[in-house]
Every structure is written in structure tokens, then in C-alpha cells.
PDB file of the backbone (N, CA, C, O) and the ligand in Angstrom, with CONECT records:
HET     ZN  A 101       1
ATOM      1  N   MET A   1       2.202 -21.817 -22.428  1.00  0.00           N
ATOM      2  CA  MET A   1       2.056 -20.429 -21.959  1.00  0.00           C
ATOM      3  C   MET A   1       1.151 -19.651 -22.899  1.00  0.00           C
ATOM      4  O   MET A   1       0.994 -20.000 -24.068  1.00  0.00           O
ATOM      5  N   PHE A   2       0.557 -18.583 -22.361  1.00  0.00           N
ATOM      6  CA  PHE A   2      -0.407 -17.791 -23.121  1.00  0.00           C
ATOM      7  C   PHE A   2      -0.016 -16.317 -23.089  1.00  0.00           C
ATOM      8  O   PHE A   2       0.581 -15.832 -22.128  1.00  0.00           O
ATOM      9  N   GLN A   3      -0.368 -15.627 -24.158  1.00  0.00           N
ATOM     10  CA  GLN A   3      -0.291 -14.177 -24.149  1.00  0.00           C
ATOM     11  C   GLN A   3      -1.562 -13.645 -23.518  1.00  0.00           C
ATOM     12  O   GLN A   3      -2.654 -14.136 -23.801  1.00  0.00           O
ATOM     13  N   ALA A   4      -1.422 -12.643 -22.665  1.00  0.00           N
ATOM     14  CA  ALA A   4      -2.598 -12.116 -21.994  1.00  0.00           C
ATOM     15  C   ALA A   4      -2.425 -10.620 -21.762  1.00  0.00           C
ATOM     16  O   ALA A   4      -1.308 -10.110 -21.662  1.00  0.00           O
ATOM     17  N   THR A   5      -3.563  -9.932 -21.678  1.00  0.00           N
ATOM     18  CA  THR A   5      -3.570  -8.498 -21.392  1.00  0.00           C
ATOM     19  C   THR A   5      -4.489  -8.251 -20.209  1.00  0.00           C
ATOM     20  O   THR A   5      -5.626  -8.722 -20.192  1.00  0.00           O
ATOM     21  N   CYS A   6      -4.005  -7.519 -19.227  1.00  0.00           N
ATOM     22  CA  CYS A   6      -4.831  -7.206 -18.066  1.00  0.00           C
ATOM     23  C   CYS A   6      -6.003  -6.327 -18.497  1.00  0.00           C
ATOM     24  O   CYS A   6      -5.825  -5.330 -19.197  1.00  0.00           O
ATOM     25  N   ALA A   7      -7.202  -6.714 -18.066  1.00  0.00           N
ATOM     26  CA  ALA A   7      -8.406  -5.967 -18.449  1.00  0.00           C
ATOM     27  C   ALA A   7      -8.477  -4.615 -17.750  1.00  0.00           C
ATOM     28  O   ALA A   7      -9.236  -3.743 -18.174  1.00  0.00           O
ATOM     29  N   ALA A   8      -7.706  -4.427 -16.698  1.00  0.00           N
ATOM     30  CA  ALA A   8      -7.764  -3.167 -15.953  1.00  0.00           C
ATOM     31  C   ALA A   8      -6.658  -2.205 -16.382  1.00  0.00           C
ATOM     32  O   ALA A   8      -6.940  -1.059 -16.731  1.00  0.00           O
ATOM     33  N   CYS A   9      -5.411  -2.655 -16.360  1.00  0.00           N
ATOM     34  CA  CYS A   9      -4.288  -1.729 -16.611  1.00  0.00           C
ATOM     35  C   CYS A   9      -3.657  -1.925 -17.984  1.00  0.00           C
ATOM     36  O   CYS A   9      -2.737  -1.197 -18.355  1.00  0.00           O
ATOM     37  N   GLN A  10      -4.147  -2.905 -18.738  1.00  0.00           N
ATOM     38  CA  GLN A  10      -3.685  -3.146 -20.113  1.00  0.00           C
ATOM     39  C   GLN A  10      -2.248  -3.642 -20.187  1.00  0.00           C
ATOM     40  O   GLN A  10      -1.651  -3.651 -21.264  1.00  0.00           O
ATOM     41  N   THR A  11      -1.690  -4.051 -19.062  1.00  0.00           N
ATOM     42  CA  THR A  11      -0.358  -4.651 -19.114  1.00  0.00           C
ATOM     43  C   THR A  11      -0.420  -5.940 -19.925  1.00  0.00           C
ATOM     44  O   THR A  11      -1.294  -6.782 -19.717  1.00  0.00           O
ATOM     45  N   LYS A  12       0.518  -6.076 -20.845  1.00  0.00           N
ATOM     46  CA  LYS A  12       0.602  -7.298 -21.635  1.00  0.00           C
ATOM     47  C   LYS A  12       1.719  -8.174 -21.082  1.00  0.00           C
ATOM     48  O   LYS A  12       2.796  -7.694 -20.727  1.00  0.00           O
ATOM     49  N   GLY A  13       1.435  -9.464 -21.021  1.00  0.00           N
ATOM     50  CA  GLY A  13       2.466 -10.370 -20.545  1.00  0.00           C
ATOM     51  C   GLY A  13       2.070 -11.792 -20.817  1.00  0.00           C
ATOM     52  O   GLY A  13       1.019 -12.065 -21.396  1.00  0.00           O
ATOM     53  N   GLU A  14       2.925 -12.699 -20.391  1.00  0.00           N
ATOM     54  CA  GLU A  14       2.658 -14.109 -20.586  1.00  0.00           C
ATOM     55  C   GLU A  14       2.125 -14.720 -19.308  1.00  0.00           C
ATOM     56  O   GLU A  14       2.542 -14.367 -18.204  1.00  0.00           O
ATOM     57  N   ILE A  15       1.187 -15.651 -19.482  1.00  0.00           N
ATOM     58  CA  ILE A  15       0.792 -16.501 -18.373  1.00  0.00           C
ATOM     59  C   ILE A  15       1.677 -17.729 -18.450  1.00  0.00           C
ATOM     60  O   ILE A  15       1.502 -18.579 -19.324  1.00  0.00           O
ATOM     61  N   ALA A  16       2.607 -17.817 -17.554  1.00  0.00           N
ATOM     62  CA  ALA A  16       3.521 -18.952 -17.517  1.00  0.00           C
ATOM     63  C   ALA A  16       4.118 -18.985 -16.128  1.00  0.00           C
ATOM     64  O   ALA A  16       4.088 -17.989 -15.405  1.00  0.00           O
ATOM     65  N   ALA A  17       4.657 -20.126 -15.757  1.00  0.00           N
ATOM     66  CA  ALA A  17       5.279 -20.222 -14.451  1.00  0.00           C
ATOM     67  C   ALA A  17       6.377 -19.169 -14.345  1.00  0.00           C
ATOM     68  O   ALA A  17       7.267 -19.102 -15.192  1.00  0.00           O
ATOM     69  N   ASN A  18       6.310 -18.364 -13.320  1.00  0.00           N
ATOM     70  CA  ASN A  18       7.337 -17.368 -13.051  1.00  0.00           C
ATOM     71  C   ASN A  18       7.499 -16.310 -14.137  1.00  0.00           C
ATOM     72  O   ASN A  18       8.577 -15.733 -14.283  1.00  0.00           O
ATOM     73  N   SER A  19       6.436 -16.050 -14.904  1.00  0.00           N
ATOM     74  CA  SER A  19       6.557 -14.999 -15.914  1.00  0.00           C
ATOM     75  C   SER A  19       6.624 -13.639 -15.252  1.00  0.00           C
ATOM     76  O   SER A  19       7.175 -12.692 -15.813  1.00  0.00           O
ATOM     77  N   GLY A  20       6.053 -13.543 -14.038  1.00  0.00           N
ATOM     78  CA  GLY A  20       6.122 -12.285 -13.315  1.00  0.00           C
ATOM     79  C   GLY A  20       4.962 -11.345 -13.585  1.00  0.00           C
ATOM     80  O   GLY A  20       4.796 -10.362 -12.864  1.00  0.00           O
ATOM     81  N   PHE A  21       4.154 -11.618 -14.604  1.00  0.00           N
ATOM     82  CA  PHE A  21       3.057 -10.709 -14.945  1.00  0.00           C
ATOM     83  C   PHE A  21       1.752 -11.105 -14.257  1.00  0.00           C
ATOM     84  O   PHE A  21       1.044 -10.265 -13.703  1.00  0.00           O
ATOM     85  N   PHE A  22       1.452 -12.396 -14.306  1.00  0.00           N
ATOM     86  CA  PHE A  22       0.193 -12.884 -13.743  1.00  0.00           C
ATOM     87  C   PHE A  22       0.486 -14.069 -12.835  1.00  0.00           C
ATOM     88  O   PHE A  22       1.213 -14.987 -13.214  1.00  0.00           O
ATOM     89  N   GLN A  23      -0.089 -14.043 -11.620  1.00  0.00           N
ATOM     90  CA  GLN A  23       0.107 -15.131 -10.666  1.00  0.00           C
ATOM     91  C   GLN A  23      -1.160 -15.962 -10.574  1.00  0.00           C
ATOM     92  O   GLN A  23      -2.258 -15.421 -10.437  1.00  0.00           O
ATOM     93  N   ALA A  24      -1.007 -17.267 -10.648  1.00  0.00           N
ATOM     94  CA  ALA A  24      -2.155 -18.171 -10.563  1.00  0.00           C
ATOM     95  C   ALA A  24      -2.843 -18.009  -9.213  1.00  0.00           C
ATOM     96  O   ALA A  24      -2.192 -17.934  -8.171  1.00  0.00           O
ATOM     97  N   ARG A  25      -4.180 -17.955  -9.253  1.00  0.00           N
ATOM     98  CA  ARG A  25      -4.973 -17.804  -8.023  1.00  0.00           C
ATOM     99  C   ARG A  25      -6.144 -18.777  -8.014  1.00  0.00           C
ATOM    100  O   ARG A  25      -7.249 -18.427  -7.598  1.00  0.00           O
ATOM    101  N   GLY A  26      -5.900 -19.993  -8.472  1.00  0.00           N
ATOM    102  CA  GLY A  26      -6.943 -21.007  -8.413  1.00  0.00           C
ATOM    103  C   GLY A  26      -7.990 -20.807  -9.503  1.00  0.00           C
ATOM    104  O   GLY A  26      -7.664 -20.512 -10.653  1.00  0.00           O
ATOM    105  N   LYS A  27      -9.255 -20.973  -9.117  1.00  0.00           N
ATOM    106  CA  LYS A  27     -10.326 -20.929 -10.111  1.00  0.00           C
ATOM    107  C   LYS A  27     -11.398 -19.932  -9.703  1.00  0.00           C
ATOM    108  O   LYS A  27     -11.619 -19.678  -8.519  1.00  0.00           O
ATOM    109  N   TYR A  28     -12.059 -19.376 -10.708  1.00  0.00           N
ATOM    110  CA  TYR A  28     -13.223 -18.529 -10.495  1.00  0.00           C
ATOM    111  C   TYR A  28     -14.333 -19.082 -11.376  1.00  0.00           C
ATOM    112  O   TYR A  28     -14.217 -19.080 -12.601  1.00  0.00           O
ATOM    113  N   ASN A  29     -15.415 -19.558 -10.751  1.00  0.00           N
ATOM    114  CA  ASN A  29     -16.500 -20.216 -11.496  1.00  0.00           C
ATOM    115  C   ASN A  29     -15.955 -21.299 -12.424  1.00  0.00           C
ATOM    116  O   ASN A  29     -16.437 -21.470 -13.543  1.00  0.00           O
ATOM    117  N   GLY A  30     -14.955 -22.021 -11.953  1.00  0.00           N
ATOM    118  CA  GLY A  30     -14.408 -23.127 -12.728  1.00  0.00           C
ATOM    119  C   GLY A  30     -13.413 -22.727 -13.795  1.00  0.00           C
ATOM    120  O   GLY A  30     -12.906 -23.580 -14.523  1.00  0.00           O
ATOM    121  N   LEU A  31     -13.124 -21.420 -13.899  1.00  0.00           N
ATOM    122  CA  LEU A  31     -12.183 -20.948 -14.913  1.00  0.00           C
ATOM    123  C   LEU A  31     -10.890 -20.507 -14.236  1.00  0.00           C
ATOM    124  O   LEU A  31     -10.913 -20.042 -13.097  1.00  0.00           O
ATOM    125  N   PRO A  32      -9.764 -20.651 -14.932  1.00  0.00           N
ATOM    126  CA  PRO A  32      -8.475 -20.299 -14.323  1.00  0.00           C
ATOM    127  C   PRO A  32      -8.423 -18.824 -13.927  1.00  0.00           C
ATOM    128  O   PRO A  32      -8.748 -17.946 -14.727  1.00  0.00           O
ATOM    129  N   ALA A  33      -8.013 -18.564 -12.688  1.00  0.00           N
ATOM    130  CA  ALA A  33      -7.975 -17.195 -12.178  1.00  0.00           C
ATOM    131  C   ALA A  33      -6.531 -16.763 -11.929  1.00  0.00           C
ATOM    132  O   ALA A  33      -5.677 -17.569 -11.558  1.00  0.00           O
ATOM    133  N   TYR A  34      -6.284 -15.476 -12.142  1.00  0.00           N
ATOM    134  CA  TYR A  34      -4.943 -14.919 -11.981  1.00  0.00           C
ATOM    135  C   TYR A  34      -5.013 -13.558 -11.324  1.00  0.00           C
ATOM    136  O   TYR A  34      -6.026 -12.861 -11.383  1.00  0.00           O
ATOM    137  N   LYS A  35      -3.896 -13.198 -10.691  1.00  0.00           N
ATOM    138  CA  LYS A  35      -3.749 -11.853 -10.154  1.00  0.00           C
ATOM    139  C   LYS A  35      -2.779 -11.096 -11.047  1.00  0.00           C
ATOM    140  O   LYS A  35      -1.707 -11.602 -11.379  1.00  0.00           O
ATOM    141  N   CYS A  36      -3.158  -9.880 -11.435  1.00  0.00           N
ATOM    142  CA  CYS A  36      -2.236  -9.026 -12.190  1.00  0.00           C
ATOM    143  C   CYS A  36      -1.229  -8.457 -11.207  1.00  0.00           C
ATOM    144  O   CYS A  36      -1.611  -7.791 -10.245  1.00  0.00           O
ATOM    145  N   THR A  37       0.058  -8.710 -11.436  1.00  0.00           N
ATOM    146  CA  THR A  37       1.058  -8.238 -10.483  1.00  0.00           C
ATOM    147  C   THR A  37       1.342  -6.751 -10.659  1.00  0.00           C
ATOM    148  O   THR A  37       1.999  -6.142  -9.815  1.00  0.00           O
ATOM    149  N   THR A  38       0.851  -6.163 -11.749  1.00  0.00           N
ATOM    150  CA  THR A  38       1.076  -4.737 -11.969  1.00  0.00           C
ATOM    151  C   THR A  38       0.074  -3.891 -11.189  1.00  0.00           C
ATOM    152  O   THR A  38       0.460  -2.948 -10.498  1.00  0.00           O
ATOM    153  N   CYS A  39      -1.219  -4.226 -11.299  1.00  0.00           N
ATOM    154  CA  CYS A  39      -2.237  -3.390 -10.655  1.00  0.00           C
ATOM    155  C   CYS A  39      -2.998  -4.134  -9.556  1.00  0.00           C
ATOM    156  O   CYS A  39      -3.762  -3.513  -8.816  1.00  0.00           O
ATOM    157  N   GLY A  40      -2.805  -5.450  -9.434  1.00  0.00           N
ATOM    158  CA  GLY A  40      -3.368  -6.174  -8.301  1.00  0.00           C
ATOM    159  C   GLY A  40      -4.782  -6.676  -8.468  1.00  0.00           C
ATOM    160  O   GLY A  40      -5.330  -7.266  -7.537  1.00  0.00           O
ATOM    161  N   VAL A  41      -5.404  -6.463  -9.636  1.00  0.00           N
ATOM    162  CA  VAL A  41      -6.775  -6.929  -9.813  1.00  0.00           C
ATOM    163  C   VAL A  41      -6.801  -8.442 -10.040  1.00  0.00           C
ATOM    164  O   VAL A  41      -5.785  -9.070 -10.336  1.00  0.00           O
ATOM    165  N   GLY A  42      -8.005  -8.997  -9.888  1.00  0.00           N
ATOM    166  CA  GLY A  42      -8.221 -10.404 -10.186  1.00  0.00           C
ATOM    167  C   GLY A  42      -8.816 -10.558 -11.572  1.00  0.00           C
ATOM    168  O   GLY A  42      -9.686  -9.787 -11.979  1.00  0.00           O
ATOM    169  N   LEU A  43      -8.341 -11.557 -12.289  1.00  0.00           N
ATOM    170  CA  LEU A  43      -8.800 -11.794 -13.657  1.00  0.00           C
ATOM    171  C   LEU A  43      -9.057 -13.278 -13.834  1.00  0.00           C
ATOM    172  O   LEU A  43      -8.423 -14.116 -13.193  1.00  0.00           O
ATOM    173  N   TYR A  44     -10.003 -13.591 -14.719  1.00  0.00           N
ATOM    174  CA  TYR A  44     -10.131 -14.996 -15.079  1.00  0.00           C
ATOM    175  C   TYR A  44     -10.058 -15.144 -16.597  1.00  0.00           C
ATOM    176  O   TYR A  44     -10.347 -14.216 -17.351  1.00  0.00           O
ATOM    177  N   VAL A  45      -9.665 -16.335 -17.010  1.00  0.00           N
ATOM    178  CA  VAL A  45      -9.549 -16.627 -18.437  1.00  0.00           C
ATOM    179  C   VAL A  45     -10.898 -17.131 -18.924  1.00  0.00           C
ATOM    180  O   VAL A  45     -11.352 -18.196 -18.503  1.00  0.00           O
ATOM    181  N   SER A  46     -11.540 -16.380 -19.802  1.00  0.00           N
ATOM    182  CA  SER A  46     -12.900 -16.729 -20.218  1.00  0.00           C
ATOM    183  C   SER A  46     -12.906 -17.723 -21.369  1.00  0.00           C
ATOM    184  O   SER A  46     -13.963 -18.249 -21.719  1.00  0.00           O
ATOM    185  N   ASN A  47     -11.756 -17.991 -21.960  1.00  0.00           N
ATOM    186  CA  ASN A  47     -11.714 -18.882 -23.128  1.00  0.00           C
ATOM    187  C   ASN A  47     -10.622 -19.944 -22.997  1.00  0.00           C
ATOM    188  O   ASN A  47      -9.813 -20.112 -23.910  1.00  0.00           O
ATOM    189  N   PRO A  48     -10.590 -20.663 -21.870  1.00  0.00           N
ATOM    190  CA  PRO A  48      -9.454 -21.569 -21.655  1.00  0.00           C
ATOM    191  C   PRO A  48      -9.296 -22.611 -22.760  1.00  0.00           C
ATOM    192  O   PRO A  48      -8.171 -22.953 -23.127  1.00  0.00           O
ATOM    193  N   GLY A  49     -10.412 -23.123 -23.299  1.00  0.00           N
ATOM    194  CA  GLY A  49     -10.300 -24.118 -24.360  1.00  0.00           C
ATOM    195  C   GLY A  49      -9.679 -23.524 -25.613  1.00  0.00           C
ATOM    196  O   GLY A  49      -8.753 -24.090 -26.194  1.00  0.00           O
ATOM    197  N   ARG A  50     -10.205 -22.375 -26.020  1.00  0.00           N
ATOM    198  CA  ARG A  50      -9.697 -21.727 -27.231  1.00  0.00           C
ATOM    199  C   ARG A  50      -8.270 -21.216 -27.027  1.00  0.00           C
ATOM    200  O   ARG A  50      -7.461 -21.230 -27.955  1.00  0.00           O
ATOM    201  N   ALA A  51      -7.970 -20.767 -25.810  1.00  0.00           N
ATOM    202  CA  ALA A  51      -6.623 -20.254 -25.547  1.00  0.00           C
ATOM    203  C   ALA A  51      -5.567 -21.333 -25.752  1.00  0.00           C
ATOM    204  O   ALA A  51      -4.424 -21.032 -26.095  1.00  0.00           O
ATOM    205  N   MET A  52      -5.954 -22.598 -25.541  1.00  0.00           N
ATOM    206  CA  MET A  52      -5.017 -23.687 -25.778  1.00  0.00           C
ATOM    207  C   MET A  52      -4.566 -23.712 -27.238  1.00  0.00           C
ATOM    208  O   MET A  52      -3.432 -24.077 -27.547  1.00  0.00           O
ATOM    209  N   LEU A  53      -5.485 -23.314 -28.133  1.00  0.00           N
ATOM    210  CA  LEU A  53      -5.186 -23.335 -29.567  1.00  0.00           C
ATOM    211  C   LEU A  53      -4.509 -22.051 -30.015  1.00  0.00           C
ATOM    212  O   LEU A  53      -3.523 -22.083 -30.751  1.00  0.00           O
ATOM    213  N   THR A  54      -5.047 -20.910 -29.564  1.00  0.00           N
ATOM    214  CA  THR A  54      -4.575 -19.623 -30.067  1.00  0.00           C
ATOM    215  C   THR A  54      -3.396 -19.088 -29.270  1.00  0.00           C
ATOM    216  O   THR A  54      -2.682 -18.196 -29.725  1.00  0.00           O
ATOM    217  N   LYS A  55      -3.195 -19.645 -28.065  1.00  0.00           N
ATOM    218  CA  LYS A  55      -2.152 -19.142 -27.148  1.00  0.00           C
ATOM    219  C   LYS A  55      -2.422 -17.728 -26.699  1.00  0.00           C
ATOM    220  O   LYS A  55      -1.520 -17.016 -26.256  1.00  0.00           O
ATOM    221  N   ARG A  56      -3.684 -17.324 -26.818  1.00  0.00           N
ATOM    222  CA  ARG A  56      -4.059 -16.000 -26.323  1.00  0.00           C
ATOM    223  C   ARG A  56      -5.215 -16.150 -25.349  1.00  0.00           C
ATOM    224  O   ARG A  56      -6.288 -16.642 -25.698  1.00  0.00           O
ATOM    225  N   ALA A  57      -4.977 -15.725 -24.151  1.00  0.00           N
ATOM    226  CA  ALA A  57      -5.999 -15.826 -23.113  1.00  0.00           C
ATOM    227  C   ALA A  57      -6.817 -14.546 -23.085  1.00  0.00           C
ATOM    228  O   ALA A  57      -6.269 -13.443 -23.103  1.00  0.00           O
ATOM    229  N   LYS A  58      -8.143 -14.706 -23.041  1.00  0.00           N
ATOM    230  CA  LYS A  58      -9.014 -13.539 -22.898  1.00  0.00           C
ATOM    231  C   LYS A  58      -9.249 -13.335 -21.408  1.00  0.00           C
ATOM    232  O   LYS A  58      -9.877 -14.165 -20.749  1.00  0.00           O
ATOM    233  N   MET A  59      -8.738 -12.222 -20.881  1.00  0.00           N
ATOM    234  CA  MET A  59      -8.803 -11.958 -19.455  1.00  0.00           C
ATOM    235  C   MET A  59     -10.005 -11.071 -19.140  1.00  0.00           C
ATOM    236  O   MET A  59     -10.217 -10.039 -19.777  1.00  0.00           O
ATOM    237  N   VAL A  60     -10.785 -11.492 -18.146  1.00  0.00           N
ATOM    238  CA  VAL A  60     -11.967 -10.742 -17.733  1.00  0.00           C
ATOM    239  C   VAL A  60     -11.832 -10.417 -16.251  1.00  0.00           C
ATOM    240  O   VAL A  60     -11.380 -11.252 -15.468  1.00  0.00           O
ATOM    241  N   LEU A  61     -12.218  -9.216 -15.869  1.00  0.00           N
ATOM    242  CA  LEU A  61     -12.120  -8.796 -14.474  1.00  0.00           C
ATOM    243  C   LEU A  61     -13.035  -9.622 -13.574  1.00  0.00           C
ATOM    244  O   LEU A  61     -14.192  -9.871 -13.912  1.00  0.00           O
ATOM    245  N   ILE A  62     -12.514 -10.038 -12.438  1.00  0.00           N
ATOM    246  CA  ILE A  62     -13.331 -10.669 -11.408  1.00  0.00           C
ATOM    247  C   ILE A  62     -13.938  -9.552 -10.560  1.00  0.00           C
ATOM    248  O   ILE A  62     -13.214  -8.653 -10.131  1.00  0.00           O
ATOM    249  N   PRO A  63     -15.258  -9.587 -10.306  1.00  0.00           N
ATOM    250  CA  PRO A  63     -15.889  -8.528  -9.494  1.00  0.00           C
ATOM    251  C   PRO A  63     -15.152  -8.342  -8.164  1.00  0.00           C
ATOM    252  O   PRO A  63     -14.724  -9.312  -7.538  1.00  0.00           O
ATOM    253  N   ALA A  64     -15.014  -7.099  -7.750  1.00  0.00           N
ATOM    254  CA  ALA A  64     -14.163  -6.768  -6.593  1.00  0.00           C
ATOM    255  C   ALA A  64     -14.550  -7.557  -5.346  1.00  0.00           C
ATOM    256  O   ALA A  64     -13.673  -8.021  -4.617  1.00  0.00           O
ATOM    257  N   ALA A  65     -15.842  -7.716  -5.090  1.00  0.00           N
ATOM    258  CA  ALA A  65     -16.265  -8.413  -3.867  1.00  0.00           C
ATOM    259  C   ALA A  65     -15.793  -9.870  -3.893  1.00  0.00           C
ATOM    260  O   ALA A  65     -15.304 -10.393  -2.892  1.00  0.00           O
ATOM    261  N   SER A  66     -15.948 -10.513  -5.050  1.00  0.00           N
ATOM    262  CA  SER A  66     -15.496 -11.896  -5.177  1.00  0.00           C
ATOM    263  C   SER A  66     -13.984 -11.980  -5.047  1.00  0.00           C
ATOM    264  O   SER A  66     -13.450 -12.887  -4.408  1.00  0.00           O
ATOM    265  N   TRP A  67     -13.307 -11.026  -5.660  1.00  0.00           N
ATOM    266  CA  TRP A  67     -11.847 -11.044  -5.655  1.00  0.00           C
ATOM    267  C   TRP A  67     -11.300 -10.856  -4.238  1.00  0.00           C
ATOM    268  O   TRP A  67     -10.327 -11.506  -3.857  1.00  0.00           O
ATOM    269  N   THR A  68     -11.922  -9.971  -3.463  1.00  0.00           N
ATOM    270  CA  THR A  68     -11.494  -9.763  -2.078  1.00  0.00           C
ATOM    271  C   THR A  68     -11.627 -11.063  -1.295  1.00  0.00           C
ATOM    272  O   THR A  68     -10.740 -11.437  -0.529  1.00  0.00           O
ATOM    273  N   ARG A  69     -12.761 -11.750  -1.502  1.00  0.00           N
ATOM    274  CA  ARG A  69     -12.990 -13.008  -0.791  1.00  0.00           C
ATOM    275  C   ARG A  69     -11.962 -14.059  -1.227  1.00  0.00           C
ATOM    276  O   ARG A  69     -11.421 -14.786  -0.394  1.00  0.00           O
ATOM    277  N   MET A  70     -11.699 -14.134  -2.529  1.00  0.00           N
ATOM    278  CA  MET A  70     -10.716 -15.102  -3.034  1.00  0.00           C
ATOM    279  C   MET A  70      -9.328 -14.803  -2.479  1.00  0.00           C
ATOM    280  O   MET A  70      -8.587 -15.714  -2.109  1.00  0.00           O
ATOM    281  N   SER A  71      -8.982 -13.517  -2.424  1.00  0.00           N
ATOM    282  CA  SER A  71      -7.656 -13.135  -1.944  1.00  0.00           C
ATOM    283  C   SER A  71      -7.473 -13.529  -0.483  1.00  0.00           C
ATOM    284  O   SER A  71      -6.400 -13.973  -0.074  1.00  0.00           O
ATOM    285  N   GLU A  72      -8.547 -13.357   0.302  1.00  0.00           N
ATOM    286  CA  GLU A  72      -8.458 -13.715   1.720  1.00  0.00           C
ATOM    287  C   GLU A  72      -8.300 -15.222   1.891  1.00  0.00           C
ATOM    288  O   GLU A  72      -7.521 -15.687   2.724  1.00  0.00           O
ATOM    289  N   GLN A  73      -9.054 -15.982   1.087  1.00  0.00           N
ATOM    290  CA  GLN A  73      -8.921 -17.443   1.156  1.00  0.00           C
ATOM    291  C   GLN A  73      -7.523 -17.874   0.749  1.00  0.00           C
ATOM    292  O   GLN A  73      -6.930 -18.764   1.359  1.00  0.00           O
ATOM    293  N   TRP A  74      -7.003 -17.227  -0.298  1.00  0.00           N
ATOM    294  CA  TRP A  74      -5.672 -17.606  -0.788  1.00  0.00           C
ATOM    295  C   TRP A  74      -4.617 -17.318   0.278  1.00  0.00           C
ATOM    296  O   TRP A  74      -3.689 -18.103   0.473  1.00  0.00           O
ATOM    297  N   LYS A  75      -4.768 -16.193   0.958  1.00  0.00           N
ATOM    298  CA  LYS A  75      -3.814 -15.804   2.000  1.00  0.00           C
ATOM    299  C   LYS A  75      -3.788 -16.827   3.129  1.00  0.00           C
ATOM    300  O   LYS A  75      -2.744 -17.113   3.716  1.00  0.00           O
ATOM    301  N   GLN A  76      -4.979 -17.373   3.417  1.00  0.00           N
ATOM    302  CA  GLN A  76      -5.035 -18.383   4.485  1.00  0.00           C
ATOM    303  C   GLN A  76      -4.358 -19.671   4.048  1.00  0.00           C
ATOM    304  O   GLN A  76      -3.712 -20.343   4.852  1.00  0.00           O
ATOM    305  N   MET A  77      -4.507 -20.022   2.758  1.00  0.00           N
ATOM    306  CA  MET A  77      -3.915 -21.260   2.261  1.00  0.00           C
ATOM    307  C   MET A  77      -2.418 -21.111   2.032  1.00  0.00           C
ATOM    308  O   MET A  77      -1.642 -22.033   2.285  1.00  0.00           O
ATOM    309  N   PHE A  78      -2.019 -19.917   1.542  1.00  0.00           N
ATOM    310  CA  PHE A  78      -0.612 -19.691   1.161  1.00  0.00           C
ATOM    311  C   PHE A  78      -0.143 -18.377   1.764  1.00  0.00           C
ATOM    312  O   PHE A  78       0.040 -17.394   1.046  1.00  0.00           O
ATOM    313  N   PRO A  79       0.054 -18.353   3.075  1.00  0.00           N
ATOM    314  CA  PRO A  79       0.366 -17.068   3.734  1.00  0.00           C
ATOM    315  C   PRO A  79       1.655 -16.438   3.229  1.00  0.00           C
ATOM    316  O   PRO A  79       1.840 -15.228   3.366  1.00  0.00           O
ATOM    317  N   GLU A  80       2.540 -17.220   2.656  1.00  0.00           N
ATOM    318  CA  GLU A  80       3.835 -16.664   2.236  1.00  0.00           C
ATOM    319  C   GLU A  80       3.803 -16.118   0.826  1.00  0.00           C
ATOM    320  O   GLU A  80       4.769 -15.491   0.390  1.00  0.00           O
ATOM    321  N   ASP A  81       2.687 -16.346   0.080  1.00  0.00           N
ATOM    322  CA  ASP A  81       2.671 -15.999  -1.338  1.00  0.00           C
ATOM    323  C   ASP A  81       2.324 -14.522  -1.542  1.00  0.00           C
ATOM    324  O   ASP A  81       2.265 -14.053  -2.679  1.00  0.00           O
TER     325      ASP A  81
HETATM  326 ZN    ZN A 101      -3.376  -5.027 -14.271  1.00  0.00          ZN2+
END
């Protein structure tokens, strides 16, 4: 698990299964993508290799247009999520 801070609302939380703060949303440009459950923005981890060592994920905002498209695709794949 990683410590992470939302780039939009500054919510701090853990990236872990069922942590409740960030939900996995596949990949963005090959990097792990998450949804902030507090403010709903899309974020990606820009330092996945380093985060493995430091346990701190650097979260970067996914551009809104890309995030909207990703969210729609995710809804089609996982309508119940
Ligand atoms: Zn947020």
C-alpha cells in the first residue's frame, strides 16, 4: 500500500484494497490510475517504480477530457462499480 494525496482536494489516504480513499481505475498512459472518492477526479501515479520503495505515490491529475472518457469506458466494463 502507498500513501497518497489527491492533487485536487488534498485528501490524504492510502492506496490499498478497500482503503476507501482511492479506487483503482486501470491505467493512464501505462501508469496506475485512480479515482479520488472525495472529489471524484482522476489521478495517476507518476512514480510507480519509486513508490514501491518510498511507499509514497505521487498523484497527478488526469486531464478532464481523458478522465471523462476513461470513466465512461469503466462504467461499461463495470456497471456496478
Ligand atoms: Zn480529491
